[in-house]
RODO-209428 format. One line per 8 residues: for each residue x negated, y, z of N, C-alpha, C, O. Coordinates in nm, 2 decimals. Layout:
BEGIN
X,Y,Z,X,Y,Z,X,Y,Z,X,Y,Z | ...
***
This chain:
BEGIN
0.88,-0.69,1.81,0.75,-0.79,1.75,0.65,-0.71,1.67,0.69,-0.62,1.60 | 0.55,-0.73,1.68,0.42,-0.70,1.58,0.43,-0.75,1.43,0.41,-0.69,1.32 | 0.45,-0.89,1.45,0.47,-0.94,1.32,0.58,-0.92,1.23,0.59,-0.97,1.12 | 0.68,-0.83,1.27,0.79,-0.83,1.19,0.73,-0.71,1.07,0.65,-0.62,1.10 | 0.79,-0.73,0.96,0.76,-0.60,0.86,0.82,-0.49,0.89,0.93,-0.48,0.94 | 0.74,-0.39,0.86,0.79,-0.23,0.89,0.79,-0.18,0.75,0.75,-0.23,0.65 | 0.86,-0.05,0.76,0.85,0.02,0.62,0.83,0.15,0.64,0.89,0.21,0.73 | 0.75,0.22,0.57,0.73,0.35,0.58,0.68,0.44,0.46,0.63,0.38,0.37
0.70,0.56,0.45,0.66,0.68,0.30,0.58,0.74,0.40,0.57,0.85,0.35 | 0.50,0.75,0.52,0.42,0.84,0.59,0.30,0.81,0.53,0.25,0.69,0.52 | 0.23,0.94,0.46,0.11,0.92,0.40,0.01,0.90,0.49,-0.10,0.86,0.44 | 0.00,0.93,0.64,-0.11,0.94,0.74,-0.08,0.79,0.79,-0.18,0.71,0.79 | 0.04,0.74,0.83,0.05,0.62,0.87,0.00,0.51,0.80,-0.04,0.41,0.86 | 0.01,0.52,0.65,-0.03,0.41,0.52,-0.19,0.39,0.52,-0.26,0.29,0.52 | -0.23,0.54,0.52,-0.38,0.56,0.51,-0.45,0.49,0.66,-0.55,0.42,0.66 | -0.39,0.54,0.77,-0.46,0.46,0.89,-0.44,0.32,0.89,-0.54,0.25,0.91
-0.34,0.26,0.87,-0.32,0.11,0.83,-0.42,0.06,0.76,-0.49,-0.03,0.80 | -0.42,0.11,0.63,-0.52,0.07,0.54,-0.66,0.06,0.58,-0.74,-0.04,0.54 | -0.69,0.16,0.65,-0.85,0.19,0.66,-0.86,0.12,0.81,-0.97,0.08,0.83 | -0.78,0.11,0.89,-0.82,0.02,0.99,-0.86,-0.14,0.95,-0.93,-0.21,1.02 | -0.82,-0.19,0.83,-0.83,-0.32,0.81,-0.95,-0.32,0.67,-0.99,-0.42,0.61 | -1.00,-0.19,0.64,-1.11,-0.20,0.55,-1.04,-0.15,0.39,-1.10,-0.14,0.29 | -0.93,-0.14,0.42,-0.85,-0.11,0.26,-0.87,0.01,0.22,-0.87,0.10,0.31 | -0.90,0.02,0.07,-0.91,0.12,-0.02,-0.79,0.16,-0.11,-0.72,0.07,-0.12
-0.75,0.27,-0.17,-0.66,0.28,-0.26,-0.69,0.22,-0.37,-0.81,0.23,-0.40 | -0.62,0.15,-0.45,-0.66,0.11,-0.60,-0.54,0.10,-0.68,-0.43,0.09,-0.62 | -0.55,0.11,-0.81,-0.45,0.07,-0.92,-0.47,-0.04,-1.00,-0.59,-0.07,-1.02 | -0.39,-0.11,-1.04,-0.40,-0.23,-1.12,-0.47,-0.22,-1.25,-0.38,-0.17,-1.34 | -0.57,-0.24,-1.30,-0.64,-0.21,-1.41,-0.55,-0.23,-1.53,-0.49,-0.34,-1.54 | -0.52,-0.12,-1.62,-0.48,-0.11,-1.74,-0.31,-0.14,-1.76,-0.24,-0.19,-1.85 | -0.28,-0.06,-1.59,-0.14,-0.06,-1.58,-0.07,0.09,-1.59,0.04,0.11,-1.55 | -0.16,0.19,-1.64,-0.11,0.32,-1.61,-0.06,0.35,-1.76,-0.11,0.29,-1.86
0.01,0.42,-1.76,0.08,0.49,-1.90,0.01,0.59,-1.92,-0.07,0.64,-1.84 | 0.03,0.63,-2.06,-0.05,0.73,-2.12,-0.05,0.87,-2.03,0.05,0.90,-1.98 | -0.14,0.94,-2.01,-0.15,1.05,-1.93,-0.17,1.04,-1.76,-0.21,1.13,-1.69 | -0.14,0.91,-1.72,-0.15,0.88,-1.58,-0.27,0.83,-1.55,-0.33,0.75,-1.61 | -0.31,0.90,-1.42,-0.45,0.84,-1.37,-0.44,0.73,-1.29,-0.54,0.68,-1.24 | -0.29,0.66,-1.26,-0.29,0.53,-1.19,-0.16,0.46,-1.22,-0.05,0.52,-1.25 | -0.17,0.31,-1.21,-0.07,0.24,-1.27,-0.03,0.19,-1.15,-0.03,0.27,-1.05 | 0.01,0.05,-1.12,0.07,-0.01,-1.04,-0.02,0.00,-0.92,-0.14,-0.02,-0.93
0.04,0.02,-0.78,-0.05,0.06,-0.67,-0.06,-0.05,-0.62,0.02,-0.14,-0.63 | -0.21,-0.04,-0.52,-0.23,-0.17,-0.44,-0.34,-0.10,-0.34,-0.40,0.01,-0.35 | -0.34,-0.18,-0.23,-0.44,-0.15,-0.13,-0.56,-0.24,-0.14,-0.52,-0.36,-0.14 | -0.68,-0.23,-0.16,-0.79,-0.30,-0.23,-0.87,-0.35,-0.07,-0.95,-0.27,-0.01 | -0.85,-0.48,0.00,-0.93,-0.52,0.12,-1.06,-0.59,0.08,-1.07,-0.65,-0.03 | -1.14,-0.59,0.14,-1.29,-0.64,0.12,-1.24,-0.81,0.11,-1.29,-0.88,0.02 | -1.17,-0.84,0.16,-1.13,-1.01,0.13,-1.06,-1.02,0.02,-1.04,-1.13,-0.02 | -1.02,-0.93,-0.05,-0.90,-0.94,-0.16,-0.95,-1.04,-0.28,-1.07,-1.06,-0.30
-0.87,-1.10,-0.33,-0.91,-1.21,-0.47,-0.95,-1.17,-0.56,-1.02,-1.24,-0.63 | -0.92,-1.03,-0.60,-1.01,-0.96,-0.73,-0.90,-1.00,-0.84,-0.92,-0.94,-0.94 | -0.80,-1.07,-0.84,-0.69,-1.10,-0.93,-0.56,-1.02,-0.90,-0.52,-1.03,-0.79 | -0.49,-0.97,-0.98,-0.57,-0.87,-1.10,-0.67,-0.81,-1.07,-0.68,-0.80,-0.95 | -0.77,-0.75,-1.15,-0.82,-0.67,-1.14,-0.79,-0.55,-1.10,-0.71,-0.49,-1.16 | -0.87,-0.48,-0.98,-0.83,-0.34,-0.94,-0.94,-0.25,-0.96,-1.06,-0.28,-0.95 | -0.89,-0.12,-0.99,-0.98,0.01,-1.00,-0.96,0.10,-0.90,-0.84,0.13,-0.87 | -1.06,0.14,-0.82,-1.04,0.22,-0.72,-1.00,0.37,-0.75,-1.04,0.43,-0.85
-0.93,0.43,-0.66,-0.87,0.57,-0.70,-0.86,0.62,-0.54,-0.86,0.55,-0.44 | -0.85,0.75,-0.57,-0.86,0.85,-0.46,-0.72,0.82,-0.39,-0.63,0.76,-0.45 | -0.72,0.87,-0.24,-0.60,0.89,-0.18,-0.50,1.00,-0.23,-0.38,1.00,-0.20 | -0.56,1.09,-0.29,-0.47,1.20,-0.36,-0.41,1.12,-0.46,-0.29,1.09,-0.45 | -0.48,1.08,-0.56,-0.43,1.00,-0.69,-0.33,0.87,-0.62,-0.23,0.85,-0.69 | -0.34,0.80,-0.54,-0.27,0.74,-0.46,-0.13,0.77,-0.46,-0.03,0.73,-0.52 | -0.15,0.87,-0.34,-0.01,0.96,-0.26,0.07,1.00,-0.39,0.19,0.97,-0.41 | -0.02,1.08,-0.49,0.09,1.13,-0.60,0.14,1.03,-0.65,0.26,1.05,-0.64
0.11,0.92,-0.71,0.16,0.84,-0.76,0.27,0.75,-0.69,0.37,0.71,-0.74 | 0.23,0.73,-0.57,0.34,0.68,-0.44,0.46,0.78,-0.47,0.56,0.74,-0.53 | 0.46,0.90,-0.44,0.58,1.00,-0.45,0.64,1.00,-0.59,0.75,0.98,-0.61 | 0.55,1.03,-0.68,0.61,1.03,-0.83,0.72,0.87,-0.85,0.83,0.87,-0.89 | 0.66,0.80,-0.82,0.76,0.67,-0.81,0.82,0.64,-0.70,0.85,0.52,-0.69 | 0.85,0.72,-0.61,0.94,0.70,-0.50,0.94,0.57,-0.43,1.03,0.50,-0.42 | 0.80,0.55,-0.40,0.80,0.40,-0.34,0.79,0.43,-0.20,0.78,0.54,-0.15 | 0.80,0.30,-0.12,0.78,0.30,0.03,0.68,0.18,0.05,0.66,0.10,-0.04
0.62,0.16,0.16,0.51,0.07,0.21,0.60,-0.02,0.28,0.68,0.03,0.36 | 0.59,-0.17,0.23,0.66,-0.27,0.36,0.50,-0.30,0.40,0.41,-0.27,0.33 | 0.48,-0.35,0.54,0.36,-0.40,0.58,0.37,-0.47,0.73,0.46,-0.46,0.81 | 0.28,-0.53,0.75,0.27,-0.60,0.89,0.14,-0.56,0.99,0.03,-0.57,0.96 | 0.19,-0.51,1.09,0.04,-0.49,1.19,-0.01,-0.59,1.22,-0.14,-0.59,1.23 | 0.08,-0.74,1.24,-0.02,-0.86,1.31,0.06,-0.96,1.21,0.17,-0.94,1.15 | -0.02,-1.08,1.20,0.06,-1.20,1.16,0.11,-1.29,1.29,0.06,-1.28,1.40 | 0.21,-1.37,1.26,0.28,-1.44,1.35,0.18,-1.49,1.48,0.22,-1.50,1.59
0.05,-1.53,1.44,-0.04,-1.59,1.52,-0.13,-1.49,1.59,-0.22,-1.53,1.65 | -0.09,-1.36,1.57,-0.15,-1.26,1.65,-0.26,-1.20,1.58,-0.31,-1.10,1.63 | -0.29,-1.24,1.47,-0.44,-1.20,1.39,-0.39,-1.06,1.28,-0.28,-1.06,1.22 | -0.47,-0.97,1.28,-0.43,-0.87,1.21,-0.42,-0.89,1.08,-0.50,-0.96,1.02 | -0.30,-0.82,1.03,-0.23,-0.87,0.90,-0.28,-0.74,0.78,-0.28,-0.62,0.81 | -0.30,-0.80,0.64,-0.33,-0.72,0.53,-0.21,-0.72,0.47,-0.21,-0.64,0.37 | -0.10,-0.79,0.49,0.02,-0.79,0.43,0.09,-0.65,0.38,0.15,-0.60,0.47 | 0.09,-0.62,0.30,0.16,-0.48,0.23,0.22,-0.51,0.11,0.17,-0.61,0.05
0.31,-0.45,0.06,0.37,-0.44,-0.08,0.47,-0.30,-0.10,0.54,-0.25,-0.02 | 0.46,-0.26,-0.21,0.51,-0.16,-0.24,0.66,-0.17,-0.31,0.68,-0.24,-0.41 | 0.75,-0.10,-0.26,0.88,-0.12,-0.31,0.94,0.02,-0.34,0.91,0.13,-0.29 | 1.07,0.00,-0.44,1.15,0.15,-0.43,1.23,0.17,-0.32,1.29,0.08,-0.27 | 1.22,0.33,-0.28,1.24,0.37,-0.14,1.42,0.33,-0.16,1.47,0.27,-0.07 | 1.47,0.36,-0.25,1.63,0.33,-0.26,1.63,0.19,-0.20,1.69,0.20,-0.09 | 1.59,0.07,-0.23,1.59,-0.05,-0.18,1.54,-0.07,-0.05,1.57,-0.18,0.01 | 1.44,0.03,0.02,1.40,-0.02,0.15,1.48,0.04,0.25,1.55,0.13,0.23
1.48,-0.02,0.39,1.52,0.06,0.49,1.43,0.13,0.55,1.37,0.06,0.63 | 1.38,0.26,0.55,1.28,0.32,0.58,1.33,0.39,0.73,1.41,0.48,0.74 | 1.26,0.33,0.82,1.26,0.40,0.94,1.12,0.43,1.01,1.01,0.38,0.98 | 1.15,0.50,1.10,1.04,0.53,1.20,0.97,0.43,1.26,1.03,0.38,1.36 | 0.83,0.39,1.22,0.77,0.27,1.31,0.68,0.30,1.42,0.59,0.23,1.46 | 0.72,0.43,1.46,0.61,0.48,1.57,0.69,0.45,1.70,0.64,0.47,1.81
***
């Protein structure tokens, strides 16, 4: 079922999923530790709420932080009603069941 959550660490898959929905890599403002270019990661969508405030970052910066923090992305392709979903969250890879979603 397409509305079930999937989990991935694949950079190309994450970028494809985000860009198909108009999403861009971002970090939550003021969450980076000293010396870091990115703090908490988010995908910023055109329909985003704007709370918390997000700061755009490059895909390179995004994936550097993603790998440093050993994150995985949990996401949906579609909502239960068949609409395109923008649901995603970032979780620790240790706590995620990462499988191929292809």
